[in-house]
C-alpha positions in Angstrom: -0.5 72.3 -34.7 2.3 72.1 -37.0 4.6 74.3 -34.5 3.7 71.8 -31.4 4.6 68.7 -34.0 8.1 70.1 -34.7 8.6 70.9 -31.1 7.8 67.5 -30.2 9.9 66.0 -33.0 12.9 68.1 -31.9 12.8 67.1 -28.2 12.2 64.0 -28.7 15.3 63.5 -31.8 18.1 61.1 -30.5 16.0 59.3 -28.2 15.5 56.1 -30.3 19.1 56.0 -30.7 20.0 56.2 -26.8 17.2 53.6 -26.1 19.2 51.2 -28.6 22.7 52.6 -26.8 21.2 51.6 -23.1 20.2 48.1 -24.9 23.2 47.3 -26.2 25.2 48.7 -22.9 23.1 46.2 -21.4 23.3 42.9 -23.7 27.0 43.6 -23.7 27.0 43.5 -19.8 24.6 40.9 -19.7 26.9 38.6 -22.2 30.3 39.6 -20.2 28.4 38.0 -17.0 27.2 35.1 -19.3 31.0 34.4 -20.4 32.1 34.5 -16.2 30.0 32.6 -15.2 30.1 29.7 -18.0 34.0 30.1 -17.4 33.3 29.5 -13.3 31.1 26.7 -14.0 33.8 24.8 -16.4 36.8 25.2 -14.6 34.1 23.6 -11.5 33.7 20.9 -13.5 37.2 20.1 -14.9 38.6 20.7 -11.3 35.9 18.3 -10.3 37.1 15.8 -12.8 40.9 15.9 -12.2 40.1 15.6 -8.3 37.9 12.5 -8.7 40.0 10.9 -11.2 43.3 11.6 -8.8 41.1 10.1 -5.6 40.2 7.0 -7.7 44.2 6.4 -8.7 45.2 6.9 -4.8 42.6 4.7 -4.0 44.0 1.9 -6.4 47.6 2.3 -5.4 46.8 2.6 -1.9 45.1 -0.6 -2.3 48.1 -2.3 -3.7 50.8 -1.0 -2.1 49.7 -0.1 1.4 51.8 3.1 1.3 50.3 6.5 1.7 53.5 8.6 -0.4 52.9 6.7 -2.8 49.1 6.9 -3.1 49.5 10.3 -3.2 52.2 10.5 -5.3 50.0 9.0 -7.8 47.1 11.3 -7.6 49.5 14.3 -8.0 50.8 12.6 -11.4 47.1 12.3 -12.1 46.2 15.8 -11.0 49.1 17.4 -13.5 47.8 15.1 -16.2 44.3 16.3 -16.2 44.6 19.6 -15.2 48.5 21.4 -14.9 47.4 24.6 -13.6 45.4 22.6 -10.6 46.8 23.9 -7.1 47.7 21.5 -4.5 48.0 23.4 -1.2 49.0 21.7 2.3 46.9 18.6 3.0 45.6 18.3 -0.5 45.8 14.2 -0.4 44.0 12.8 2.8 44.3 9.0 3.0 42.4 7.1 5.7 44.8 4.4 6.4 42.2 2.3 8.7 39.2 2.3 5.5 41.4 2.7 2.6 39.3 6.2 1.8 41.0 8.7 -0.2 40.3 12.6 -0.2 41.7 15.0 -3.0 41.5 18.8 -2.4 42.3 21.1 -5.7 42.3 24.5 -5.8 42.1 27.0 -9.2 41.2 30.5 -10.3 39.0 30.6 -12.9 39.9 32.8 -15.7 37.4 35.5 -16.1 36.7 38.6 -18.2 35.4 41.2 -15.2 34.4 39.1 -12.1 38.4 38.3 -11.0 39.4 42.1 -11.3 37.2 43.4 -8.4 37.7 42.8 -5.1 34.0 42.3 -4.3 33.7 39.2 -6.9 37.1 38.2 -6.9 36.3 35.5 -4.6 33.5 34.2 -6.9 36.7 33.1 -9.3 38.1 30.7 -6.5 37.1 27.1 -6.9 37.8 24.9 -4.6 36.9 20.8 -5.1 36.6 18.3 -2.8 36.5 14.5 -3.9 36.6 11.2 -1.9 36.7 7.7 -3.3 36.6 4.6 -1.3 38.2 1.1 -2.0 35.9 -1.2 -4.2 34.0 -4.0 -2.0 34.8 -6.6 -4.9 
């Protein structure tokens, strides 16, 4: 019996250490995934806020001046103040001249630890936010 216990002890030597190592690796991967997810969500929230503020600014400017260029210029200033890294591509500011509605589209790439480095997850880090605002009816 003592020989059997020794042999079993020798066969299981290091098993607890291997289990702990696997669990630590799992927790580390889960933590990195959580940080990347939080980064993307934070970027989306911040971009949404910048777009909504720019749309409201553009609506009020268009309501006062009836000039699409001035409205989009005011929206651009608002975006640069709220989030200087936001990208304004062609057609990012659209003003409906009949109703005075303004739609702002902004783009930004979230800063991540792992997700932006792999081709199959890179698209998840590209955030596009579209916000619209209408003139007040008062």
